[in-house]
Residue frames as a rotation matrix with the C-alpha (Angstrom) as fourth column:
MET 1
-0.854 0.159 -0.495 13.13
0.222 -0.749 -0.625 -24.67
-0.470 -0.644 0.604 0.05
GLY 2
-0.550 0.728 0.409 9.43
0.633 0.043 0.773 -24.46
0.546 0.684 -0.484 -0.76
ILE 3
-0.578 0.508 0.638 6.52
-0.608 -0.790 0.078 -22.30
0.544 -0.343 0.766 0.23
SER 4
-0.969 0.214 0.126 4.73
0.039 0.633 -0.773 -23.79
-0.245 -0.744 -0.621 3.24
GLN 5
-0.544 0.837 -0.062 1.20
-0.052 0.040 0.998 -24.98
0.837 0.546 0.022 2.50
GLU 6
-0.603 0.254 -0.756 0.37
0.786 0.351 -0.509 -25.08
0.136 -0.902 -0.411 6.23
ARG 7
0.327 0.809 0.488 -2.71
0.564 -0.581 0.587 -23.02
0.759 0.083 -0.646 7.23
GLU 8
-0.716 -0.609 0.342 -1.70
0.184 -0.637 -0.749 -19.93
0.674 -0.473 0.568 9.13
PRO 9
-0.446 0.568 -0.692 -3.47
0.879 0.130 -0.459 -19.27
-0.171 -0.813 -0.557 12.47
THR 10
0.388 0.741 0.549 -6.24
0.797 -0.568 0.204 -16.65
0.463 0.358 -0.811 12.29
LEU 11
0.795 -0.111 -0.596 -4.65
0.376 -0.682 0.628 -14.46
-0.476 -0.723 -0.501 14.97
GLN 12
-0.264 -0.965 0.008 -1.42
0.519 -0.135 0.844 -14.29
-0.813 0.227 0.536 12.98
ARG 13
-0.386 0.208 0.899 -3.34
0.889 -0.176 0.422 -13.25
0.246 0.962 -0.117 9.84
VAL 14
0.705 0.708 0.037 -5.31
0.654 -0.669 0.353 -10.60
0.275 -0.225 -0.935 11.74
LEU 15
0.508 -0.595 -0.623 -2.14
0.363 -0.508 0.781 -9.17
-0.781 -0.623 -0.042 13.33
ARG 16
-0.543 -0.720 0.433 -0.40
0.688 -0.085 0.721 -8.99
-0.482 0.689 0.541 9.94
PHE 17
0.006 0.633 0.774 -3.40
0.856 -0.403 0.323 -7.20
0.517 0.661 -0.544 8.44
GLY 18
0.863 0.274 -0.425 -3.31
0.486 -0.684 0.544 -4.78
-0.142 -0.676 -0.723 11.38
ARG 19
-0.024 -0.950 -0.313 0.39
0.458 -0.289 0.841 -4.14
-0.889 -0.123 0.442 10.75
ALA 20
-0.510 -0.108 0.853 -0.44
0.858 -0.134 0.496 -3.42
0.061 0.985 0.161 7.10
LEU 21
0.557 0.773 0.304 -3.03
0.704 -0.633 0.322 -0.85
0.442 0.035 -0.897 8.21
ILE 22
0.643 -0.417 -0.643 -0.44
0.385 -0.550 0.741 0.78
-0.662 -0.724 -0.193 10.50
VAL 23
-0.465 -0.859 0.216 2.08
0.597 -0.124 0.792 0.99
-0.654 0.497 0.571 7.66
GLY 24
-0.235 0.463 0.855 -0.56
0.889 -0.252 0.381 2.35
0.392 0.850 -0.353 5.29
SER 25
0.813 0.529 -0.241 -1.57
0.579 -0.702 0.414 4.98
0.051 -0.476 -0.878 7.85
GLY 26
0.232 -0.827 -0.512 2.05
0.372 -0.412 0.832 6.01
-0.899 -0.383 0.212 8.27
ALA 27
-0.602 -0.431 0.672 2.48
0.760 -0.051 0.648 6.24
-0.245 0.901 0.358 4.50
THR 28
0.275 0.793 0.544 -0.62
0.837 -0.476 0.270 8.40
0.473 0.381 -0.794 4.27
LEU 29
0.805 -0.024 -0.593 0.66
0.412 -0.697 0.587 10.73
-0.428 -0.716 -0.551 7.00
ILE 30
-0.257 -0.962 -0.094 4.01
0.454 -0.206 0.867 11.04
-0.853 0.180 0.490 5.23
ASP 31
-0.402 0.191 0.896 2.30
0.904 -0.074 0.421 11.67
0.147 0.979 -0.143 1.90
VAL 32
0.640 0.742 0.200 0.06
0.680 -0.668 0.302 14.41
0.358 -0.058 -0.932 3.32
SER 33
0.608 -0.474 -0.637 2.94
0.378 -0.533 0.757 15.97
-0.698 -0.701 -0.145 5.29
VAL 34
-0.505 -0.829 0.241 5.26
0.587 -0.126 0.800 16.14
-0.632 0.546 0.550 2.28
LEU 35
-0.159 0.541 0.826 2.45
0.908 -0.248 0.338 17.46
0.388 0.803 -0.452 0.09
THR 36
0.819 0.536 -0.206 1.48
0.569 -0.709 0.417 20.16
0.077 -0.458 -0.885 2.60
THR 37
0.304 -0.806 -0.508 5.10
0.350 -0.401 0.847 21.16
-0.886 -0.435 0.160 3.26
SER 38
-0.539 -0.548 0.640 5.92
0.761 0.010 0.649 21.26
-0.362 0.837 0.411 -0.44
ILE 39
0.114 0.678 0.726 2.94
0.834 -0.462 0.301 23.49
0.539 0.572 -0.618 -1.19
HIS 40
0.882 0.471 0.026 2.91
0.368 -0.722 0.585 25.83
0.294 -0.507 -0.811 1.80
LEU 41
0.650 -0.689 -0.321 6.58
0.113 -0.330 0.937 26.06
-0.752 -0.645 -0.137 2.85
VAL 42
-0.371 -0.830 0.416 8.50
0.552 0.163 0.818 25.33
-0.747 0.533 0.397 -0.34
GLY 43
-0.131 0.423 -0.897 5.97
-0.459 -0.828 -0.323 27.01
-0.879 0.369 0.303 -2.63
LEU 44
-0.971 -0.200 0.134 5.56
0.004 0.543 0.840 24.24
-0.240 0.816 -0.526 -5.19
ALA 45
-0.325 0.886 -0.330 2.43
-0.891 -0.170 0.421 23.98
0.317 0.431 0.845 -7.29
PRO 46
0.186 0.468 0.864 0.14
-0.778 0.607 -0.162 21.21
-0.600 -0.642 0.477 -5.96
THR 47
0.961 0.194 -0.195 0.57
-0.275 0.710 -0.648 19.09
0.013 0.677 0.736 -9.09
VAL 48
0.190 -0.967 -0.171 4.37
-0.402 0.082 -0.912 19.32
0.896 0.243 -0.373 -8.78
ALA 49
-0.327 -0.291 0.899 4.26
-0.937 -0.022 -0.348 18.77
0.121 -0.956 -0.266 -5.00
ARG 50
0.692 0.684 0.232 2.28
-0.701 0.713 -0.010 15.57
-0.172 -0.155 0.973 -5.54
VAL 51
0.560 -0.527 -0.640 5.33
-0.259 0.622 -0.739 13.82
0.787 0.579 0.212 -7.02
PRO 52
-0.566 -0.817 0.109 7.65
-0.396 0.153 -0.906 13.93
0.724 -0.555 -0.410 -3.96
ALA 53
-0.197 0.577 0.793 4.65
-0.962 0.044 -0.271 13.23
-0.191 -0.815 0.546 -1.71
LEU 54
0.812 0.519 -0.267 3.76
-0.574 0.792 -0.207 10.08
0.104 0.321 0.941 -3.65
LEU 55
0.223 -0.821 -0.525 7.39
-0.187 0.492 -0.850 8.94
0.957 0.288 -0.043 -3.76
ALA 56
-0.628 -0.449 0.636 7.86
-0.666 -0.113 -0.737 9.46
0.403 -0.886 -0.228 -0.01
GLY 57
0.137 0.787 0.602 4.62
-0.932 0.309 -0.191 7.65
-0.336 -0.535 0.775 0.85
ALA 58
0.834 0.168 -0.526 5.32
-0.423 0.807 -0.413 4.76
0.355 0.567 0.743 -1.53
SER 59
-0.161 -0.962 -0.219 8.89
-0.351 0.263 -0.899 4.35
0.923 -0.067 -0.380 -0.22
PHE 60
-0.559 0.032 0.828 7.61
-0.828 0.025 -0.560 4.16
-0.039 -0.999 0.013 3.35
GLN 61
0.525 0.845 0.096 4.91
-0.819 0.533 -0.212 1.73
-0.230 0.033 0.973 2.22
PHE 62
0.560 -0.362 -0.746 7.41
-0.355 0.708 -0.610 -0.55
0.749 0.606 0.268 0.48
PHE 63
-0.485 -0.869 -0.097 9.99
-0.261 0.249 -0.933 -0.72
0.835 -0.427 -0.347 3.26
GLY 64
-0.429 0.413 0.803 7.36
-0.895 -0.074 -0.440 -0.80
-0.122 -0.907 0.402 6.02
ASN 65
0.693 0.711 -0.119 5.59
-0.721 0.677 -0.150 -3.72
-0.026 0.190 0.981 4.37
ARG 66
0.338 -0.653 -0.678 8.84
-0.273 0.622 -0.734 -5.52
0.901 0.433 0.032 3.63
THR 67
-0.657 -0.754 -0.008 10.21
-0.170 0.159 -0.973 -5.28
0.735 -0.637 -0.233 7.15
TYR 68
-0.804 0.338 0.489 7.24
-0.566 -0.187 -0.803 -4.82
-0.180 -0.922 0.342 9.49
THR 69
0.166 0.984 -0.067 4.08
-0.961 0.146 -0.234 -6.15
-0.221 0.103 0.970 7.88
PHE 70
0.862 0.247 -0.442 5.35
-0.423 0.831 -0.362 -9.23
0.278 0.499 0.821 6.04
ARG 71
0.440 -0.774 0.454 8.86
-0.557 0.161 0.815 -9.59
-0.704 -0.612 -0.360 7.52
ALA 72
0.924 0.035 0.381 10.12
0.276 0.628 -0.727 -10.49
-0.265 0.777 0.571 4.07
GLN 73
0.537 -0.779 -0.324 13.76
-0.700 -0.626 0.343 -9.37
-0.470 0.042 -0.881 4.31
ARG 74
-0.192 -0.621 0.760 14.94
-0.005 0.775 0.632 -12.76
-0.981 0.118 -0.152 3.02
GLY 75
0.639 0.467 0.611 13.27
0.617 0.163 -0.770 -12.00
-0.459 0.869 -0.184 -0.29
LYS 76
-0.379 -0.803 0.459 15.29
0.920 -0.275 0.278 -10.37
-0.097 0.528 0.844 -3.07
LEU 77
-0.244 0.245 -0.938 14.95
0.341 -0.884 -0.320 -6.59
-0.908 -0.398 0.132 -2.67
SER 78
-0.819 -0.132 -0.558 15.17
-0.404 -0.558 0.725 -5.76
-0.407 0.819 0.404 -6.38
LYS 79
-0.813 0.576 -0.085 12.51
0.354 0.604 0.714 -8.31
0.462 0.550 -0.695 -7.34
GLN 80
-0.209 0.753 -0.624 10.20
0.936 -0.030 -0.351 -7.13
-0.283 -0.657 -0.699 -4.56
ALA 81
-0.435 -0.016 -0.900 10.71
0.050 -0.999 -0.007 -3.50
-0.899 -0.048 0.436 -5.60
ARG 82
-0.959 0.076 -0.272 9.87
-0.279 -0.105 0.955 -4.26
0.044 0.992 0.122 -9.26
LEU 83
-0.570 0.789 -0.229 6.75
0.680 0.609 0.408 -6.22
0.461 0.077 -0.884 -8.31
PHE 84
-0.230 0.451 -0.862 5.69
0.761 -0.468 -0.448 -3.51
-0.606 -0.760 -0.236 -5.85
PHE 85
-0.706 -0.101 -0.701 6.09
-0.235 -0.900 0.367 -0.79
-0.668 0.424 0.612 -8.48
ALA 86
-0.907 0.385 -0.171 4.09
-0.057 0.290 0.955 -2.77
0.418 0.876 -0.241 -11.06
ALA 87
-0.366 0.805 -0.467 1.33
0.899 0.436 0.048 -3.56
0.242 -0.402 -0.883 -8.55
GLU 88
-0.356 0.196 -0.913 1.19
0.479 -0.801 -0.359 0.09
-0.802 -0.566 0.191 -7.44
LEU 89
-0.919 0.048 -0.391 0.68
-0.346 -0.572 0.744 1.18
-0.188 0.819 0.542 -11.05
VAL 90
-0.633 0.735 -0.243 -2.24
0.366 0.561 0.743 -1.24
0.682 0.381 -0.624 -11.34
ALA 91
-0.247 0.528 -0.813 -3.61
0.954 -0.013 -0.299 -0.09
-0.168 -0.849 -0.500 -7.97
LEU 92
-0.768 -0.068 -0.637 -3.37
0.049 -0.998 0.047 3.54
-0.638 0.004 0.770 -9.10
GLY 93
-0.853 0.463 -0.240 -5.58
-0.319 -0.099 0.943 2.76
0.412 0.881 0.232 -12.09
MET 94
-0.380 0.728 -0.571 -7.96
0.694 0.632 0.344 0.78
0.612 -0.265 -0.745 -9.91
ASN 95
-0.493 0.160 -0.855 -8.16
0.703 -0.506 -0.500 3.61
-0.513 -0.848 0.137 -7.35
TRP 96
-0.883 0.153 -0.445 -9.01
-0.338 -0.863 0.375 6.10
-0.327 0.481 0.813 -10.07
SER 97
-0.703 0.625 -0.338 -11.62
-0.089 0.395 0.915 3.74
0.705 0.674 -0.222 -11.56
VAL 98
-0.335 0.583 -0.740 -13.28
0.893 0.446 -0.052 2.95
0.300 -0.679 -0.671 -8.24
PHE 99
-0.623 0.084 -0.777 -13.33
0.379 -0.837 -0.394 6.63
-0.684 -0.540 0.490 -7.27
SER 100
-0.902 0.279 -0.329 -14.81
-0.431 -0.540 0.723 7.53
0.024 0.794 0.607 -10.66
PHE 101
-0.509 0.739 -0.441 -17.52
0.314 0.637 0.704 4.91
0.801 0.220 -0.556 -10.09
LEU 102
-0.254 0.392 -0.884 -18.29
0.965 0.165 -0.205 5.85
0.066 -0.905 -0.420 -6.46
SER 103
-0.913 -0.271 -0.306 -18.03
0.330 -0.930 -0.162 9.63
-0.241 -0.249 0.938 -6.70
PRO 104
-0.734 0.676 0.066 -21.30
-0.479 -0.584 0.655 10.33
0.482 0.449 0.753 -8.57
ARG 105
-0.050 0.744 -0.666 -23.15
0.173 0.664 0.728 7.66
0.984 -0.078 -0.162 -6.56
ILE 106
0.117 0.015 -0.993 -22.10
0.987 0.110 0.118 8.62
0.111 -0.994 -0.002 -3.03
THR 107
-0.162 -0.100 0.982 -22.97
0.374 -0.927 -0.033 12.28
0.913 0.362 0.188 -2.94
PHE 108
0.821 0.551 0.150 -23.88
0.046 -0.326 0.944 12.48
0.569 -0.768 -0.293 0.76
LEU 109
0.626 -0.694 -0.356 -20.21
0.630 0.181 0.755 12.17
-0.459 -0.697 0.551 1.83
PRO 110
0.533 -0.562 -0.633 -17.31
-0.582 -0.786 0.207 14.55
-0.614 0.258 -0.746 1.23
GLN 111
0.846 -0.190 -0.499 -15.31
-0.394 0.409 -0.823 13.44
0.360 0.893 0.271 -1.80
GLU 112
-0.206 -0.954 0.218 -12.21
-0.873 0.079 -0.481 12.93
0.442 -0.289 -0.849 0.36
LEU 113
-0.233 0.200 0.952 -14.08
-0.693 0.652 -0.307 10.25
-0.682 -0.731 -0.013 2.32
VAL 114
0.857 0.513 -0.040 -15.34
-0.361 0.544 -0.758 8.68
-0.367 0.664 0.652 -0.90
SER 115
0.407 -0.809 -0.425 -11.72
-0.669 0.053 -0.741 8.58
0.622 0.586 -0.520 -2.05
PHE 116
-0.483 -0.576 0.660 -10.63
-0.874 0.357 -0.329 6.88
-0.046 -0.736 -0.676 1.19
LEU 117
0.302 0.689 0.659 -13.47
-0.531 0.695 -0.484 4.36
-0.792 -0.204 0.576 0.81
GLY 118
0.919 0.036 -0.392 -12.40
-0.378 0.353 -0.856 3.54
0.108 0.935 0.338 -2.74
THR 119
-0.003 -0.998 -0.058 -8.76
-0.809 0.036 -0.587 3.26
0.588 0.046 -0.807 -1.71
PHE 120
-0.333 -0.069 0.940 -9.71
-0.806 0.538 -0.246 0.87
-0.489 -0.840 -0.235 1.10
VAL 121
0.731 0.641 0.235 -11.71
-0.384 0.671 -0.634 -1.30
-0.564 0.374 0.736 -1.32
VAL 122
0.699 -0.546 -0.461 -8.70
-0.441 0.177 -0.880 -1.50
0.562 0.819 -0.117 -3.66
PHE 123
-0.267 -0.817 0.511 -6.41
-0.931 0.083 -0.354 -2.22
0.247 -0.571 -0.783 -0.70
VAL 124
-0.067 0.318 0.946 -8.53
-0.648 0.707 -0.283 -5.13
-0.759 -0.632 0.159 0.55
ALA 125
0.805 0.548 0.227 -9.39
-0.184 0.595 -0.783 -6.57
-0.564 0.589 0.580 -2.87
PHE 126
0.893 -0.450 0.028 -6.07
0.123 0.183 -0.975 -6.09
0.433 0.874 0.218 -4.67
ALA 127
0.329 -0.860 0.391 -3.11
-0.617 -0.509 -0.600 -4.40
0.715 -0.043 -0.698 -2.96
TYR 128
0.148 -0.261 0.954 -2.98
-0.937 0.273 0.220 -6.43
-0.317 -0.926 -0.204 0.25
PRO 129
0.812 0.148 0.564 -3.43
-0.053 0.982 -0.181 -9.83
-0.581 0.117 0.806 -1.47
MET 130
0.830 -0.558 0.018 -0.76
0.033 0.018 -0.999 -8.91
0.557 0.830 0.033 -4.05
ARG 131
0.156 -0.800 0.579 1.68
-0.850 -0.408 -0.334 -7.91
0.503 -0.440 -0.743 -1.32
LYS 132
0.239 0.001 0.971 0.98
-0.796 0.573 0.195 -11.01
-0.556 -0.819 0.138 0.75
LEU 133
0.698 0.214 0.683 0.79
0.033 0.944 -0.329 -13.62
-0.715 0.252 0.652 -1.99
VAL 134
0.816 -0.368 0.447 3.20
0.521 0.130 -0.844 -12.27
0.252 0.921 0.298 -4.62
ILE 135
0.595 -0.596 0.539 5.43
-0.264 -0.779 -0.569 -9.31
0.759 0.196 -0.621 -3.73
PHE 136
-0.044 -0.620 0.784 6.57
-0.954 -0.207 -0.217 -10.21
0.297 -0.757 -0.582 -0.21
ARG 137
0.938 0.323 0.124 6.13
-0.342 0.917 0.204 -13.99
-0.048 -0.234 0.971 -0.35
VAL 138
-0.029 -0.998 -0.061 9.37
-0.978 0.040 -0.204 -15.64
0.206 0.054 -0.977 0.68
PRO 139
0.009 -0.023 -1.000 10.38
-0.170 0.985 -0.024 -19.31
0.985 0.170 0.005 0.84
ASP 140
0.750 0.261 0.608 9.72
-0.647 0.101 0.756 -21.09
0.136 -0.960 0.244 4.13
ASP 141
-0.263 -0.960 -0.099 12.93
-0.868 0.280 -0.409 -22.60
0.420 -0.022 -0.907 5.51
ARG 142
-0.333 0.181 0.925 10.90
-0.695 0.615 -0.371 -25.19
-0.637 -0.767 -0.079 7.44
ALA 143
0.688 0.668 -0.284 9.51
-0.677 0.449 -0.583 -26.82
-0.262 0.593 0.761 4.29
PRO 144
0.421 -0.513 0.748 11.06
0.134 0.850 0.509 -30.18
-0.897 -0.114 0.427 3.29
């Protein structure tokens, strides 16, 4: 059981990337919803409310990518979860670094949009390739 070296059709790659954007959008909505609810309805301090919001968004991201984006259910869940957590820690540092770089240079946009821009750069350059090539890569049953 090896990893197939066959070139994947462009349409299939584009559709998978689109599914990743859908999952990421859903995770963002969950994150913002939990954050807002925790602050305004539960009465948590924003810094405290950030924890359940991040956990909810990351959980949705992990399971959405595993099942919908990459269809990697044959992979070992515990291994994928460990790799996902490690990659997310790296991405967190990269997001902070990219935002810190862009923020003083892109002053004509609201900082929230600068943050989204930086997050997208990290997603395209690091998070998506890590998820596709490492975290959710599963053996191809068709390989000799």
